[in-house]
C-alpha positions, 0 to 999 in steps of 0.5 A: 690394392689395385696395382700401380699400372704406370709403376708396372709398365715403367719397370717392364718396359724399362721406361720413365714413370714420368713419361708413362703417366704422361703418355697414358694420360694422352691417350686417354685424351683421344690423342693417337700414337703417332701424334704423341710420338711426333708432337708431345716428346717433351711431355713423354720424354721421346717415347717412340711410336714402338714404345707407346705401341707396347705400352698401349698394349701392356695398359690394355692387358693389365685393364682386363686383368683388373676386370677379372680380378673383380669378378673372381673376387666378387666370386670369393666374396660371395663363396665367403672366402676370407682367406687373407693370404689368397686374397692378397696374392690374387690382388698382387699378381700381374698375371691372368694365369696365375690369378686363375690358378688361385681361383681354381678351388673356388671356380663352380665345377663340373659334375666331376668324380670329386663333385659327386662324391661330395655331394653324396657326403664323402668329404669327412671320410677324405679328411679321415684318410688324411688324419688317421692313425689308427689304419681303421679307414675300411671301418670308418668307411661302413658309416658312408654307404650311400646310393652310388657308393654302396661298398666300402671300396667305393666310398674310399674310392670316392673319398680319394676322388675328393683328395685328388682333385683337391691336390690338382687344384693346389695352385703351389703345385701347379706353380711347382710343376710349371717351373720345372716344365719350363727348366726341364720339360721336353716337348716330343712329337711324332707324324701321324701315318696320314700326314702329308708327305714331307711338310712335317718331315723335320718333326716326325720323330722329334724331341727338344728341351722347352728352354731351347725351343724357338717361336717357328718350332712351336709354331709349326708343331701347333700347325702340324697338331691342328692339320692332325699330321702331328701328335705332341706330348710333353716330357717331364720328370714324373716321379720326382713331381709325384714324390714332391705332391705325396710329400707335401700332401700327406703325413709320413706316418700315415697308415695309408702310405700305398693309398696315398701313392695311388691318390697323389699318381691319379691326381698328377695323371689324371688332372694335373698333367694334362691340365698343366700340358694344355697350359704350357702349350698355350703359353708357349703358343703365346709367346711363339706368337707375340715373337711372330708378330713383333718379326712381322711388324718389323718386315712389314715395316721394311716392306711399306718403306721400300723406296718409291720410283719417282718421276718415270712411267711405268708399264705394270706387267701381271704375267700368265700363261692360261689368261695371258699377260695383262698389261697396264701403262701408267704415268708419273702420278699413277694415273692410267694411260692405257691397258692390253692383254697378251694372249697366249704369248708363250704358246708357240713361236708365232704368238710369241713373235705377235706378243713381242710387236704388240709390246714393241708398239705399246711401249713406244706409244706410252714411253714406259721404259720402266716395267714392274714384273709380277713375280708369279706363274710365267715371270721368268717366261715374261722375263725372257720375252722382255729381254728379247724386246731389249734387243730391239731398235730403241728398247735398249734403255728398257729396265725390268725390275721384279715386284712382289705381287703378293695381295695384288689379286686380293686387292683387285677384287675389292670394293676400293678397286672396284670403285677406283677402276670400275671399267676394268676386270680384276686381272688388269687392276693387278697389273695397275697395283703391280705398277704403283707398287714401284712408283709409290710402295706405301700408297699401294700397299695400305690398299691390302690388308696387312696379313696378304702382303707376303711377310711374316710367318704362320699368320694363320696360326696367330690370334686374328685380332692381335695380329690385325691390331698390331700390323694396323699400328705398324701401317699407321706409324709408317704412313705418318713417318712419311707424311701424305699428299692431301690432295692426291691421296687416297681415301685408304691411304688417308684413312691410316692418318693419325686421327683420321678414320675411314669415314673422315678420309671419305668425307676429305675425298668427296670434298676435294672431288666437289670443290677442287683441291684443299689449299690450306690446313686450315681449310681442312676444318671445313671437312664434314666430321673433322673436329678439332681433336681429329685436326689437331691428331691429323694436321701435321702428317698431312702435306700441301704443295699447293699451300700459300703457306710454305709450312703447310707442306712441312711436318710442322704442326700448326700449333708450332707456326708461331715458333717456326715463323719466329725462327725464320724472321730471325734468319731471314728466311722468307720462301722455299728458296731461301739459304737455309744452311744456317740452321743446320750449322748451329751448334747444340748449345746454341738450339738450347738458347734458342729454345730457351729464347722461344719458350719451346722444348728442345726436341720439338725445336730440332724437329722444327729446325729439320723441317725448315731446313729439309721441307717435305724430304722423303724419309724412304732411301734411294731406289735400288734393284737387284741385278739379276742374271739373264740366264736364270729362269727356272729353279732348274737352272741353279747350281751349288756354288753359283753366286747371285744378287737378289731381294730379301722378301721376307725375315723369319726367326729362322732365316731370310727368304730371297727373291732371285727373280724365279718363282720360288724364293730361296732360303738363307738359314739363320746359320747361313747369314754370317759366321757365328751365331745369329740371334735375330736375323732382323739385325741383319737384313730386312725386306727390300735389301739387296744381297748376294747369296750362294747356292747351296743346295737345290731340291727339285723334288720339294722345289727348295733352294738353300742359299748362303751368305757366308764368306760373301762380301756383301755392298 
């Protein structure tokens, strides 16, 4: 009997079964996660986008498990295996690894020692060893002498090989040993002679119980093994395990006690332990990867939701030595006003002076008094140059903001960048990207592969497909949470909108270029390839400020326009300028009565009221920047005890990486975030947060900065 997937998912994710069933049906009908989360709350019981992503992922796993079970059961039927207990265990299993363990004895095998012995007809001799009480094994073995087993010793060894493999294939033993491994197993690593000098020093002579290993430990060890810098092993109570196998595999009254003991030991050493070790490490790696993906998702979400700087022109400053500093001047809407390259500004005093004069002239020309300074090579030298510029006439209003340039160079070489800016070199495109990241981080960062945005850890050690799917889901959820201006969004941004793929996104841009701005949501239906289902999924997430219909610039879905209009009519709201404060003062009881009167769900009604009260609101927070010390330009300027302000750039399982305005980010280890134990750093900070830190230690040789937040009052 097939497992009830809805029930399993509801139990595992602690969700209501009714909502899970509804969500699965909606997903199968072609509805997207953002659409279901926002516009089908009453149906699903208000499942969030995160709930739905986990549900979707688990459903996919169970679907794959079901397919594997069908293959296994078909194979068993062909082999005429009819053990009801075995078949029942397979059908009821919720783990692929468990199904594989149960199927192991029946899986077609390579030419192992046991397979060879069976082909030579030695299986009856192996059963004789198990059942005999007379001690006449050597005499019995003489009956089985064949090619390859010409002596009684070889025949007995062949029979023992069969027994060793039978023991290895026993699913009960594997379950028992894995249980011991997770409870009492110890992972040991040793650094190899040819390993890199310091990268894996923490694991040079390392041992820790599996139960206390963190995900980042597993990922680091895995990377070290891949690079041949570390060797790893799993320490288990071997004697205890072999004794268990011996007890349950052979009779205590057997006359072959020594042979039995050797067989149990051989099975464990040669067949079971190496296999279990691989399976345990694979399982640990899978769990560590899942944890890393969740951390990656949290950091990516926070990075994408970094507040935009609205209404200001910006100078994008991509610092550099060999190829100079690349400048891009953009207006309030991201349009490029001009570009320039400062050649060798740090070579000597003359070149520095020339750079200052050029900057002074260009900034006044384009009126770009906000500078988005990339945090790569020559960043501090560039900041020093800009600090000097601030002392010049009419430059006191100049504001320099450090911007992470992770992925900017990747974007600059993409086809998208070439299409957007065919007239510019890749270095100039990087400067444009840096400037736009300040004006609207989300719109710019969606153009970069999520793995290249500069958050997360060990992304190249994690299953690329799983990571890509998870991160793409985060980008989709954030884009739809914020909403997208239909007439100014790039194809890259539009492609993440619910119901819109790359083909439809390009069609929208082409339609705009040919026909001008799209002036209503209803007009979207004229865009090629955008069918009814796509329209249903995307319409509520697209904003059209130019539309004559007030609701087209809100998150109210067109299907709810009649409800919204009824509310506006009832409370005499005729335009954007109308007083809508009465709606925000409605009590819970009044909302319930209104929902009943208008035949609409209460949660949907609340969302509609919220949109009417504050149309076109941006859910991202107010823009803020860290106050960087101008005298700290290099790691050499840092001294233990200094208190600085910085921006969290990345959050991992072992702490925060904080940008202090120099090229190297400092680490606030998980033990230094606050007094007391910190299980999850994500609870105490996210990318974009501004924090105060104290320098704890500076390692100039390895270029590492240790920071602490203990005892420092945070704003």
